[in-house]
C-alpha positions in Angstrom: 52.5 246.9 169.5 52.3 250.7 169.8 50.1 252.6 172.2 47.9 253.7 169.3 47.5 250.2 168.0 46.6 248.9 171.4 44.1 251.7 171.8 42.6 251.0 168.3 41.7 247.4 169.3 39.7 248.8 172.2 37.9 251.6 170.4 34.2 251.0 169.4 33.2 253.0 166.4 29.7 253.7 165.1 28.6 255.7 162.0 25.2 257.2 162.1 24.0 257.8 158.5 21.1 260.3 157.9 18.9 260.2 154.9 18.6 264.0 155.1 21.2 266.3 153.6 22.7 269.4 155.2 24.8 270.5 158.1 22.0 271.5 160.4 20.5 268.0 160.2 23.9 266.4 161.0 24.4 268.8 163.9 20.9 268.3 165.3 21.4 264.5 165.2 24.7 265.0 167.0 22.9 266.9 169.7 20.5 263.9 170.2 23.4 261.6 170.4 25.2 263.8 172.9 22.1 263.9 175.0 21.7 260.1 174.9 25.3 259.7 176.0 25.0 262.2 178.8 21.8 260.6 180.0 23.6 257.2 180.0 26.2 258.7 182.3 29.0 259.1 179.7 31.4 261.9 179.5 31.6 263.1 175.9 34.0 265.2 173.9 32.5 266.8 170.8 35.3 267.5 168.3 34.4 270.0 165.5 36.3 271.4 162.6 36.2 275.1 163.5 35.1 277.8 165.8 32.1 278.7 163.7 30.8 275.1 163.7 31.4 274.9 167.4 29.4 278.0 168.0 26.5 276.6 165.9 26.6 273.3 167.8 26.8 275.1 171.2 23.6 277.1 170.2 21.8 273.9 169.1 22.5 272.1 172.3 20.5 274.8 174.0 17.6 274.7 171.5 17.4 271.3 169.6 14.6 269.9 171.8 11.9 271.5 173.8 12.6 269.4 176.9 16.3 268.7 176.3 19.1 269.7 178.5 22.7 268.8 177.9 25.1 270.5 180.3 28.1 271.5 178.2 31.0 273.9 177.9 34.2 274.4 175.8 37.0 272.0 176.6 38.3 272.8 180.0 42.0 273.1 180.8 41.6 270.1 183.1 38.8 268.2 181.4 38.6 265.4 184.0 38.1 268.0 186.9 35.4 269.8 184.9 31.8 269.1 186.0 30.3 269.5 182.5 29.8 266.0 181.2 29.8 267.2 177.5 32.7 269.4 176.4 33.2 271.0 172.9 36.4 271.5 171.1 37.7 272.8 167.7 41.3 272.4 166.8 44.2 270.3 168.0 43.4 268.0 170.9 45.7 268.1 173.9 47.6 264.8 174.4 45.9 262.3 176.6 42.5 264.1 176.6 40.8 260.8 175.9 41.4 259.7 179.5 38.9 262.3 180.7 36.1 261.1 178.3 34.6 257.8 177.5 33.1 258.9 174.2 34.2 261.1 171.3 31.5 262.5 169.1 33.6 263.2 166.1 32.2 265.9 163.7 35.4 266.5 161.8 35.8 265.9 158.2 39.2 264.2 158.0 40.3 260.9 159.7 41.9 261.6 163.0 44.4 259.4 164.8 43.5 261.0 168.0 40.1 259.3 167.8 41.8 256.1 168.9 42.5 257.7 172.3 38.8 257.1 173.2 36.9 254.0 174.1 33.9 254.9 171.9 33.7 257.0 168.8 30.5 258.2 167.2 30.5 259.6 163.7 27.5 261.3 162.1 27.1 261.5 158.3 24.4 263.2 156.4 23.2 262.6 152.8 25.2 265.6 151.3 27.7 264.0 148.8 30.8 265.8 150.2 29.8 264.7 153.8 29.1 261.1 152.5 32.5 260.9 150.8 34.3 262.2 153.8 32.5 259.7 156.0 33.5 256.9 153.6 37.1 257.9 153.9 36.9 257.9 157.7 35.2 254.5 157.7 37.9 253.1 155.5 40.6 254.7 157.8 39.1 253.0 160.8 39.1 249.6 159.0 42.7 250.2 158.1 43.4 250.6 161.9 42.0 247.1 162.5 38.6 248.3 163.7 35.1 247.1 162.5 33.0 250.2 162.5 29.3 249.7 163.0 26.7 251.3 160.8 23.4 252.8 162.2 20.9 254.0 159.6 19.0 256.8 161.1 15.3 256.8 160.2 13.6 260.2 160.3 
């Protein structure tokens, strides 16, 4: 069994499906999930598709809730030594970064083998057709890896 196959068997995946369409709804809900994980004592890596989306998410983490506070910063050179429990990244992940985090909040469009480096993966899908189709492709990909993703329907 390869390292990736072994990791896959230990990765818990959940898909949070929103009834609302649009990127801001998806990013706002991801902020809520990042806050929940932080408050539960988890270290979270939020992986985004690009620098623009990362900047939007960073801004939302400061403003998504009146009483919310999520200490975060861009992915550190040494993520395990960084005090921020939530780190943001766009682009290629450094190898073995999963050891520094318990949770990956994956906001990327394409399936990512690197997701299997983490113990827990959270995916957020809104009602926009392109987002739903990309989410279905990722869901199928996880199943092909031998995982059983859980589905969480988000009521708003």
